[in-house]
C-alpha positions in Angstrom: -17.8 -11.4 -25.8 -17.9 -9.9 -22.3 -16.0 -6.6 -22.6 -15.5 -6.4 -18.9 -13.3 -9.5 -19.1 -11.4 -7.8 -21.9 -10.8 -4.8 -19.7 -9.6 -6.9 -16.8 -7.2 -8.7 -19.2 -5.9 -5.4 -20.5 -5.3 -4.2 -16.9 -3.4 -7.4 -16.0 -1.3 -7.1 -19.1 -0.4 -3.5 -18.2 0.5 -4.4 -14.6 2.2 -7.8 -15.1 3.9 -7.2 -18.5 4.3 -3.5 -18.8 5.2 -2.5 -15.2 2.2 -0.3 -14.4 0.6 -0.1 -10.9 -2.8 -1.6 -10.3 -4.3 1.3 -8.4 -3.1 3.9 -11.0 -4.4 1.8 -13.9 -7.8 1.3 -12.2 -8.0 5.0 -11.5 -7.2 5.9 -15.1 -9.4 3.3 -16.8 -12.1 2.6 -14.3 -13.9 5.8 -15.1 -15.5 4.2 -18.2 -16.9 1.3 -16.1 -20.1 1.1 -14.1 -19.7 0.6 -10.3 -20.5 -3.1 -10.7 -18.1 -3.6 -13.5 -15.3 -1.7 -11.7 -15.8 -3.9 -8.6 -15.6 -7.0 -10.7 -12.5 -5.9 -12.6 -10.8 -4.8 -9.4 -11.5 -8.2 -7.8 -10.1 -10.0 -10.8 -6.9 -7.9 -11.0 -6.1 -8.1 -7.4 -7.1 -11.7 -7.1 -4.7 -12.7 -10.0 -1.9 -10.6 -8.5 -2.3 -12.2 -5.1 -2.6 -15.7 -6.4 -0.4 -15.5 -9.5 1.9 -18.4 -8.6 -0.9 -21.0 -7.7 -2.8 -19.9 -10.8 0.2 -20.5 -13.1 0.9 -23.8 -11.2 -2.6 -25.1 -12.1 -2.0 -25.1 -15.8 1.8 -25.1 -16.3 1.9 -28.9 -16.5 -0.5 -28.9 -19.4 1.7 -27.0 -21.9 5.2 -27.9 -23.2 6.3 -24.2 -23.2 4.8 -21.2 -21.5 3.1 -19.1 -24.2 3.8 -15.4 -24.8 3.2 -13.2 -21.7 -0.2 -11.9 -22.7 -1.6 -15.3 -23.4 -0.1 -16.7 -20.1 -1.8 -13.8 -18.2 -5.1 -14.7 -20.0 -4.8 -18.3 -18.8 -4.0 -17.1 -15.3 -7.1 -14.8 -15.3 -9.3 -17.6 -16.7 -8.2 -20.0 -14.0 -8.9 -17.4 -11.3 -12.4 -17.0 -12.6 -13.0 -20.8 -12.9 -11.6 -21.8 -9.5 -11.9 -18.7 -7.3 -14.5 -16.4 -8.5 -17.2 -17.1 -11.2 -18.1 -20.7 -10.6 -21.1 -21.6 -12.8 -19.9 -19.4 -15.7 -17.5 -21.9 -17.1 -18.7 -21.8 -20.7 -18.6 -18.0 -20.9 -15.1 -17.9 -19.3 -13.6 -20.3 -21.8 -15.4 -18.8 -24.8 -14.3 -15.3 -23.9 -10.7 -16.4 -23.3 -10.6 -18.1 -26.7 -12.1 -15.0 -28.4 -9.6 -12.7 -26.7 -6.4 -14.5 -27.6 -4.5 -14.3 -30.9 -5.7 -16.7 -33.6 -2.5 -18.8 -33.4 -3.2 -19.5 -29.7 -6.9 -20.1 -29.7 -6.5 -23.9 -29.9 -4.0 -23.9 -27.1 -6.1 -21.8 -24.8 -9.3 -23.8 -25.5 -7.5 -27.1 -24.9 -5.8 -26.0 -21.7 -9.0 -24.6 -20.1 -11.1 -27.6 -21.1 -8.5 -29.9 -19.6 -8.6 -27.9 -16.4 -12.4 -28.1 -16.3 -12.2 -31.9 -16.6 -9.4 -32.3 -14.1 -10.6 -29.7 -11.6 -8.3 -27.7 -9.3 -5.2 -29.4 -8.2 -4.8 -29.3 -4.4 -2.0 -26.9 -3.3 0.8 -28.4 -1.2 0.7 -27.7 2.5 2.8 -24.6 3.1 5.2 -26.3 5.4 8.5 -25.8 3.6 9.7 -22.4 2.4 9.4 -23.5 -1.2 5.8 -24.6 -0.7 4.9 -21.4 1.2 6.4 -19.4 -1.6 4.2 -21.2 -4.1 1.0 -20.9 -2.0 1.5 -17.2 -1.2 3.3 -16.0 -4.3 6.1 -14.6 -2.2 9.8 -15.0 -3.4 11.8 -17.4 -1.2 14.5 -14.8 -0.5 11.8 -12.6 1.1 10.4 -15.4 3.3 14.0 -16.1 4.4 14.5 -12.5 5.2 11.3 -12.3 7.3 12.3 -15.6 9.0 15.7 -14.1 10.0 14.1 -10.8 11.2 10.9 -11.9 12.9 11.1 -15.7 13.4 9.5 -18.5 11.4 6.0 -18.4 12.8 5.7 -14.6 12.2 7.1 -15.0 8.7 4.3 -17.6 7.9 1.6 -15.4 9.4 2.7 -12.3 7.4 2.8 -14.2 4.1 -0.6 -15.8 4.6 -2.1 -12.5 5.8 -1.0 -10.9 2.5 -3.4 -13.1 0.6 -6.4 -11.5 2.4 -8.3 -8.8 0.7 -7.2 -5.3 1.9 -9.5 -3.6 4.3 -10.7 -0.1 3.6 -10.2 2.0 6.7 -11.7 5.5 7.2 -10.8 8.3 9.6 -12.7 11.4 10.6 -11.7 14.8 9.5 -12.7 17.0 12.4 -12.0 20.2 10.4 -15.2 19.4 8.5 -17.1 16.8 10.5 -17.9 17.0 14.2 -18.1 13.9 16.4 -21.7 15.0 17.1 -22.6 14.9 13.4 -20.9 11.6 13.0 -23.0 10.2 15.9 -26.1 10.9 13.8 -25.3 8.0 11.6 -26.2 4.9 13.7 -24.3 2.5 11.4 -21.1 4.4 11.8 -19.1 4.7 15.0 -15.9 6.4 16.1 -13.4 4.0 17.6 -11.6 4.5 20.9 -8.5 6.1 19.3 -10.8 9.1 18.3 -9.9 8.9 14.6 -10.9 5.6 13.0 -14.5 5.1 12.0 -16.3 1.8 11.9 -18.4 2.0 8.8 -21.2 0.1 7.1 -21.5 0.0 3.3 -18.8 1.2 0.9 -17.2 4.4 2.2 -15.4 4.9 -1.2 -18.8 5.9 -2.7 -20.0 7.9 0.3 -20.6 11.6 -0.4 -18.7 12.5 2.8 -15.5 11.3 1.1 -15.7 13.9 -1.7 -16.8 16.5 0.8 -13.6 15.9 2.8 -15.5 15.0 5.9 -13.9 11.5 6.0 -10.5 10.3 4.6 -9.5 6.9 3.4 -6.5 6.0 5.5 -5.2 2.7 6.8 -5.3 2.2 10.6 -1.6 1.8 10.8 -1.0 4.9 8.7 -3.1 6.9 11.2 -0.8 5.9 14.0 2.1 7.9 12.4 0.5 11.3 13.0 -0.6 10.2 16.5 3.0 9.3 17.3 4.2 12.8 16.1 1.5 14.4 18.3 1.6 17.9 16.9 -0.1 20.7 18.9 -1.9 23.9 17.7 0.5 26.6 16.7 3.4 24.1 16.2 5.6 24.4 13.2 5.8 21.0 11.3 8.0 19.8 8.5 6.6 16.9 6.5 9.5 15.9 4.3 7.9 13.2 2.1 4.3 14.3 2.3 2.6 13.0 -0.9 -0.2 12.2 -1.3 -1.1 14.2 1.8 -3.1 11.8 3.8 -0.9 12.0 6.9 -0.4 15.8 6.3 -4.1 16.6 6.5 -4.4 14.5 9.6 -1.6 16.6 11.2 -3.5 19.7 10.3 -6.6 18.4 11.9 -4.7 17.5 15.1 -3.4 21.0 15.2 -7.0 22.4 14.8 -5.7 24.2 11.6 -3.5 26.4 13.8 0.2 26.7 13.2 2.0 25.8 10.0 3.0 22.7 8.1 5.6 22.7 5.3 4.7 19.7 3.1 7.5 18.7 0.7 8.1 16.1 -2.0 10.6 15.5 -4.7 8.1 15.7 -7.5 5.8 18.6 -8.3 3.0 16.4 -9.7 3.0 14.5 -6.4 2.7 17.8 -4.4 -0.4 18.5 -6.5 -2.0 15.6 -4.7 -1.1 17.1 -1.3 -2.7 20.4 -2.4 -5.8 18.7 -3.6 -6.1 16.8 -0.3 -5.6 20.0 1.7 -8.2 21.8 -0.2 -10.7 19.0 0.1 -10.1 18.7 3.9 -10.1 22.4 4.6 -6.5 22.3 5.9 -5.4 25.9 5.2 -2.2 25.7 7.3 -0.4 23.5 4.7 2.2 25.1 2.4 3.9 22.9 -0.2 7.4 23.1 -1.7 9.3 20.9 -4.1 12.3 19.6 -2.2 14.8 16.7 -2.2 14.6 15.4 1.4 18.1 14.0 1.0 19.3 17.6 0.7 16.8 19.3 3.0 19.3 20.9 5.4 20.8 22.7 2.4 17.5 23.7 0.8 16.0 24.9 4.0 19.2 26.2 5.6 18.6 28.2 8.8 15.1 26.9 9.4 14.0 24.6 12.2 10.6 23.1 13.2 8.9 21.9 16.4 8.1 18.6 14.8 9.6 16.7 11.8 7.9 13.8 10.0 10.0 11.5 7.8 7.6 9.1 6.2 10.4 7.9 4.0 10.3 6.0 0.7 10.5 2.3 1.4 10.2 -1.2 -0.1 6.5 -1.4 0.8 6.6 -4.9 2.3 3.9 -3.9 4.8 1.3 -3.0 2.2 1.3 -6.1 0.0 -2.4 -6.5 0.5 -3.0 -3.2 -1.2 -0.1 -3.4 -3.7 0.7 -7.1 -4.4 2.5 -6.1 -7.6 5.4 -4.8 -5.5 6.6 -8.4 -5.3 7.0 -8.4 -9.1 9.7 -5.8 -9.1 11.5 -6.1 -5.7 15.0 -7.6 -5.5 17.5 -7.9 -2.6 19.7 -5.3 -4.4 16.8 -2.8 -4.6 16.3 -3.1 -0.8 20.0 -2.1 -0.2 19.6 0.9 -2.5 16.5 2.2 -0.6 18.3 1.7 2.8 21.0 4.1 1.6 18.4 6.7 0.5 16.6 6.5 3.9 19.8 7.1 5.8 20.5 10.2 3.7 17.1 11.6 4.4 17.4 11.0 8.1 20.8 12.6 8.2 19.9 15.7 6.2 16.5 16.3 7.8 17.5 15.8 11.4 19.1 19.3 11.7 15.7 20.8 10.9 14.4 19.6 14.2 14.6 22.2 17.0 16.3 21.3 20.2 13.5 19.9 22.4 11.6 19.0 19.2 10.2 15.7 18.0 11.3 13.7 15.0 9.2 10.7 13.7 10.6 8.2 11.2 8.1 5.8 9.6 7.9 3.3 6.8 5.2 1.0 5.5 7.6 -2.0 5.2 8.6 -5.0 7.2 12.4 -5.1 6.9 14.5 -4.4 10.0 17.3 -2.8 7.8 14.9 -0.1 6.8 13.3 0.1 10.3 14.7 -0.3 13.7 18.3 -1.0 12.5 18.1 2.2 10.4 17.1 4.2 13.4 19.7 2.5 15.6 22.4 3.5 13.1 21.2 7.0 13.0 21.2 7.4 16.8 24.8 6.1 16.9 25.8 8.9 14.6 23.5 11.6 16.1 23.8 11.4 19.9 21.8 14.6 20.2 18.7 12.5 19.5 17.1 10.1 21.9 14.6 7.3 21.0 11.4 7.8 22.9 9.2 5.0 21.4 9.1 2.7 18.5 6.5 0.3 17.2 6.3 -2.4 14.5 2.8 -3.1 13.3 2.2 -6.4 11.5 -0.6 -7.1 9.0 -1.5 -10.5 10.6 -2.5 -8.7 13.8 -5.7 -7.2 12.4 -7.3 -5.3 9.4 -4.2 -3.1 9.0 -1.0 -2.7 7.0 2.5 -3.4 8.2 4.2 -0.3 9.5 7.2 0.8 11.5 7.2 4.1 13.5 10.0 5.5 15.7 9.6 8.7 17.8 12.8 10.6 18.7 13.4 13.8 20.5 16.3 16.2 20.1 18.0 17.1 23.4 18.1 20.7 24.4 
């Protein structure tokens, strides 16, 4: 039996049936795999997560009742390999699936997979109706309706279809450790016009510059948040929800490691990630502190900063390429809960911005209640702040995540 298939099945069970996150599971269990095995397991896990509804649809009509969750996931994974990934390995895929499943289900799994091989893949319906688009893209209908109401039907379709694409790996320079002249010595790498994003060749995840802190894995949209805040050397900066520190270290680089950044998070173990990132990137102006951003004005009473970054917790609807399992847990009620938390963070962090200072609010989601409507409600209650710029970035407009960024200034 192919043990790599067993490992992929274990990962999918942990994610789909036990509530774990794909990236965390892969980080924890991928260390025992070779680079080739890890790439294959990663491709299978994310492929099944992105296409889970079409995969289930392929075999659901061949069984009277859906089998126990772990067996259903095994069938989903096998269908993904047969129809999307490992064409030509049909015998091994079926044989390994039968070996992996419990004795009582071996006959069922064998029969279903062999019927699928004889029948071949069923053509998916054209995603013209909301119901068919939900099937094709594995997005819940309520979410598609929300996007339609917020951004229009055409944009809703483009977002949902873009979420099926493999997530791009974006890289930025860390000028604290890598000069632009040194970067120019690599002819297959080039700095883009924004001065931060690097066009790379090969796999940057395995590049030694990553471990050395010379480059940082960071989505293009995420890089725009620090650019919107635009900190200067010797500024004082408050980063309220800083973990894992990717944006924090970019701020330090923009400040040429001069000034101070107070990087906070609710959980100490998350702040450890910020400290590791700061050390790796050579960002010595970053100090960390455990803090509840929804009570920041009380916990930091009397302090004010030139620039405040609120990269708040959100529903994550802009990063579904990277985290498709978000859709397994999200509900309309959970959206309302997070909107209330964001409002509290805005209200309690705003006093920490100096008069004349800059406050940036950002999310990695596509939900106007969390984005521009949240900012509009804040501005109504806080007339001392003025909106200077705002931007919604959509995943269908390039190799980037969906983001919202708003820049405000506090009047003198």
